[in-house]
C-alpha positions as CSV (number, residue, x, y, z in Angstrom):
1,M,0.0,0.0,0.0
2,S,1.2,3.5,-0.8
3,D,1.1,6.4,1.5
4,K,1.1,9.0,-1.3
5,K,0.1,12.4,-0.1
6,E,-2.1,14.5,-2.3
7,R,0.0,17.3,-3.9
8,I,-1.3,20.8,-3.1
9,D,-1.2,23.5,-5.7
10,I,0.5,26.1,-3.6
11,H,-0.5,29.0,-5.9
12,K,-4.2,27.9,-5.7
13,Y,-3.8,27.5,-1.9
14,L,-2.3,31.0,-1.5
15,A,-4.8,32.6,-3.8
16,E,-7.5,31.6,-1.3
17,F,-6.1,34.2,1.1
18,E,-6.8,36.9,-1.4
19,D,-10.5,36.4,-0.5
20,I,-10.1,37.5,3.1
21,P,-10.9,41.3,3.4
22,G,-8.0,43.4,4.5
23,T,-5.5,40.5,4.2
24,R,-2.4,40.6,2.1
25,V,-0.2,37.5,2.2
26,F,3.5,38.1,1.4
27,T,4.0,35.4,-1.2
28,A,6.9,34.6,-3.4
29,Q,5.1,36.4,-6.2
30,R,4.7,39.5,-4.1
31,A,8.4,39.3,-3.0
32,R,9.5,39.3,-6.7
33,Q,7.1,42.1,-7.5
34,G,8.3,44.3,-4.6
35,Y,12.0,43.5,-4.7
36,N,13.1,47.0,-5.7
37,L,10.6,48.7,-3.4
38,N,11.9,46.6,-0.5
39,Q,15.5,47.4,-1.5
40,F,14.6,51.1,-1.5
41,A,13.2,50.7,2.0
42,M,16.3,48.9,3.3
43,S,18.5,51.7,1.9
44,L,16.9,53.9,4.6
45,M,18.9,52.0,7.2
46,K,21.8,54.3,6.4
47,A,21.6,57.8,7.9
48,E,23.0,59.5,4.7
49,N,20.3,57.8,2.6
50,R,17.6,58.9,5.1
51,E,18.8,62.5,4.8
52,R,18.9,62.4,1.0
53,F,15.5,60.9,0.9
54,L,13.9,63.4,3.3
55,A,15.6,66.3,1.4
56,D,14.0,65.3,-1.9
57,E,11.8,62.3,-1.8
58,K,10.9,62.2,-5.5
59,A,14.5,62.6,-6.7
60,Y,15.6,59.7,-4.3
61,L,12.8,57.5,-5.5
62,D,13.7,58.2,-9.1
63,E,17.1,56.5,-8.5
64,W,15.2,53.2,-8.0
65,P,13.6,51.1,-10.7
66,L,10.1,51.4,-9.1
67,T,6.7,51.4,-10.8
68,D,4.9,54.7,-10.8
69,A,2.3,53.2,-8.5
70,A,5.0,52.2,-6.0
71,K,6.6,55.6,-6.1
72,Q,3.2,57.3,-5.5
73,A,2.4,54.9,-2.7
74,V,5.6,55.9,-1.0
75,L,5.0,59.6,-1.5
76,N,1.5,59.2,-0.1
77,R,2.7,57.0,2.7
78,D,0.0,54.6,1.7
79,Y,1.2,51.4,3.3
80,N,-1.6,49.3,2.0
81,A,-0.8,50.4,-1.6
82,M,2.9,49.7,-0.9
83,I,2.1,46.2,0.2
84,D,-0.1,45.7,-2.9
85,E,3.0,46.7,-4.9
86,G,5.0,43.9,-3.1
87,G,6.3,45.8,-0.1
88,N,7.0,43.8,3.0
89,I,5.9,45.5,6.2
90,Y,9.2,44.6,7.9
91,F,11.2,46.4,5.2
92,L,8.7,49.2,5.0
93,S,9.2,49.8,8.7
94,K,12.4,51.6,7.7
95,L,10.2,54.2,5.9
96,F,7.9,54.9,8.8
97,S,10.9,54.9,11.2
98,T,12.5,57.5,8.9
99,D,9.4,59.5,9.4
100,R,9.7,59.0,13.1
101,K,6.5,57.0,13.3
102,S,5.8,53.8,15.2
103,F,4.6,50.4,14.0
104,Q,1.4,51.2,15.8
105,F,1.0,54.4,13.7
106,A,1.5,52.5,10.5
107,A,-0.9,49.7,11.5
108,G,-3.5,52.3,12.4
109,S,-3.2,54.0,9.1
110,M,-3.5,50.7,7.3
111,T,-6.9,50.1,9.1
112,G,-8.2,53.6,8.6
113,M,-7.7,54.5,12.3
114,S,-5.6,56.9,14.1
115,Q,-2.7,55.6,16.2
116,E,-4.8,56.2,19.3
117,E,-7.9,54.4,18.0
118,Y,-5.8,51.5,16.9
119,A,-4.1,51.2,20.3
120,E,-7.5,51.4,22.1
121,M,-8.9,48.7,19.8
122,M,-6.0,46.4,20.4
123,L,-6.0,46.9,24.2
124,K,-9.7,45.9,24.1
125,G,-8.8,42.6,22.4
126,G,-8.5,43.5,18.7
127,R,-11.1,43.5,16.0
128,S,-14.3,41.5,16.4
129,P,-14.3,38.2,14.4
130,E,-17.9,39.1,13.3
131,G,-18.5,40.7,10.0
132,Q,-17.4,40.2,6.4
133,R,-15.1,37.2,6.3
134,S,-15.0,36.7,2.5
135,K,-14.9,39.1,-0.4
136,K,-16.6,36.8,-2.9
137,G,-19.0,35.1,-0.4
138,G,-20.1,38.4,1.2
139,Y,-20.1,36.9,4.6
């Protein structure tokens, strides 16, 4: 008797996560898409790069092979859009740290809340599991 396991189509499996409202899974596809965006963010680890970036954000971004959408997301500090462009929140933390903002601030902005509202929600146990759980299913 054979104990063959059924092979899982990883791409199909990961695509299921796209149906969860507000969820963005950092897949290999997103990693490839966001490589340059994440490299830009990591460049902000050096003080001289942070200074150059803050002095002229557009000029600094133009040094990187980023999509127009990625550049605009950075300029707008739209972290959800950056993640949609393949940004990884741990790399993007270099950007909000450059702006002297906290992870709590960034997470709040990603949920449409202020830092204070986000902190209060989390102290009360986080978001309710009730509500829309599927984009296509509407439940």
